[in-house]
C-alpha positions as CSV (number, residue, x, y, z in Angstrom):
1,M,-116.1,194.7,65.8
2,T,-113.0,195.1,68.2
3,Q,-115.1,194.3,71.5
4,K,-117.1,191.2,69.1
5,A,-113.5,189.7,68.2
6,D,-111.8,190.1,71.6
7,S,-114.9,188.3,73.4
8,R,-114.4,185.6,70.7
9,R,-110.8,185.1,71.7
10,A,-111.3,184.9,75.4
11,K,-113.7,182.3,75.1
12,E,-111.9,180.8,72.9
13,A,-109.1,180.6,75.5
14,E,-111.4,179.7,77.8
15,V,-112.6,177.0,75.9
16,C,-108.7,175.7,75.2
17,Q,-107.9,175.7,78.8
18,Q,-110.6,173.6,80.3
19,L,-110.1,171.4,77.7
20,G,-106.3,171.3,78.0
21,V,-105.6,172.5,74.2
22,D,-102.9,175.4,74.2
23,D,-103.9,176.3,70.3
24,I,-107.6,176.6,68.9
25,E,-106.4,175.0,65.6
26,K,-105.6,171.9,67.6
27,L,-109.1,172.3,69.4
28,D,-110.5,173.0,65.4
29,K,-108.6,169.8,64.3
30,R,-110.0,167.5,67.2
31,Q,-113.3,168.7,66.2
32,R,-112.9,167.8,62.7
33,A,-111.5,164.3,63.8
34,I,-114.8,163.6,65.7
35,V,-117.0,164.8,63.4
36,R,-115.1,162.4,60.9
37,A,-115.2,159.7,62.8
38,L,-118.4,160.0,63.7
39,A,-119.8,160.4,59.9
40,N,-118.0,156.9,59.5
41,V,-119.9,155.3,62.5
42,E,-123.1,156.7,60.8
43,N,-122.3,155.3,57.7
44,A,-121.0,152.5,58.6
45,A,-124.5,151.5,60.1
46,E,-126.6,152.9,57.0
47,K,-124.2,150.1,55.2
48,G,-124.8,147.6,57.8
49,A,-129.1,148.1,57.7
50,E,-128.7,148.0,54.1
51,E,-127.0,144.7,53.8
52,G,-129.5,143.2,56.4
53,F,-127.4,143.2,59.7
54,V,-129.2,143.0,63.4
55,T,-128.7,145.6,65.4
56,K,-127.9,144.2,69.1
57,E,-131.3,145.5,69.9
58,Q,-132.9,143.3,67.5
59,L,-130.9,140.7,68.3
60,E,-132.1,141.2,72.1
61,Q,-135.1,141.2,71.6
62,D,-135.3,138.2,69.3
63,L,-133.9,136.3,71.7
64,R,-136.1,137.6,74.6
65,E,-139.3,136.4,72.3
66,S,-137.8,133.1,71.3
67,L,-136.8,132.3,74.8
68,T,-140.2,133.0,76.4
69,E,-142.0,131.0,74.0
70,V,-139.6,127.9,74.9
71,F,-140.6,128.7,78.7
72,K,-144.0,129.1,77.8
73,A,-144.2,125.8,75.9
74,L,-142.2,124.4,78.6
75,Q,-145.4,125.2,81.0
76,E,-148.0,123.9,78.6
77,G,-146.3,120.8,77.4
78,R,-146.3,122.1,73.5
79,K,-143.9,120.3,71.9
80,L,-141.2,122.4,69.7
81,K,-139.3,122.0,66.7
82,T,-136.0,121.1,66.7
83,V,-133.2,122.3,65.5
84,E,-132.5,119.9,62.9
85,E,-136.0,120.2,61.7
86,L,-135.8,124.4,61.6
87,L,-132.8,123.9,59.7
88,A,-134.1,121.3,57.1
89,E,-137.1,123.6,56.5
90,L,-134.8,126.4,55.4
């Protein structure tokens, strides 16, 4: 058991040295802060999805599809609705 404890301390010391941390407690504190930050990001993402926010990827995809439709319409000579017409429908 002592050998395992010594091995663990040696590993902790190596990790602290590589990360530039003097104390394992500081490392634990940083790790907890990172876990809390990630949890906050996940909660914000879930809340945004629930409230109907659009992700960056979805916005890019929608924009790409819209611009492709406009480009094809111009090539084919089709007339698309104006912004005023679209807003009037809403």
